[in-house]
N, C-alpha and C positions, 0 to 999 in steps of 0.2 A: 921455231914453233909458229904455226899459223894460228891466227885469231880471226874470229868472225863476229859480226854484229847481228844479233837475232832479235826480232821484234816479238814481244809477248802477244798472244792472241787469247781472248776469253773463249769460253766454251761455245759462245754464239758466233765466234769469228770476228768479233770487234778487236781492233788494235788501238789501244789508247795512245801509244806513242806516235803512231802514224797520224792519228786524228790531231794530236797536239801539234805535230810538225806541219800538217796542212793548215791549221789555224795560224801558226807562226809565220808561215810563208805568206799568207794574206796580210797579216797585221804588221810584220816586221821582217821584210825581205833580207835586210842586212844581218839580223840576228839568225834568221833561218840559214843563210849561207854559211855563217860561222859555225853553227851547230852541225851542219852536214859535213863541213870540212873537218871538224873535230871528230865526228864519227869515223870518217875515212882515216884519219891519223891513228885511231886506236888499233888499226890493223898492224901497227909497228910497235914493238916493245918499247922503243925509246920514248914513246909518249905516254907510257903507263906510269905516270907520276904527276904530282901537282906542279903547276896549277891546272893543267888540262884535265887530268883525271885523278881519281882516288880509288885504290883497290878496296873492295868491300868484303873480300873473301870468297872462297869457292869459285874463283874465276870470274867474278862479277866486278865491274868497274862502274863508277859514277862519272859521267862526262860533265864537266863544269864549264859554263860559258858566262862571262860577265859582260853585259852590254846594256842596252835600254831595258832589257828584261833579264834578270839573273836566272839562268836556266840550269836545271839539273836533269840529266837523263840517265836512268839506270839500265 
């Protein structure tokens, strides 16, 4: 089964997660790299478990990263 990562966009075209990632890249490049790597790993079912992610139901997963900043991305 193939999985994809999709970014939510508001009706005005804003993308809150992308905005967050842009800020994280500037303020915490190591945390940014870890979050991006985690998002890439979610394409593979073997990573659909804790501690990297948690299933929320309806095909949604929460990506979890613990670093200088504890990060959760839905």
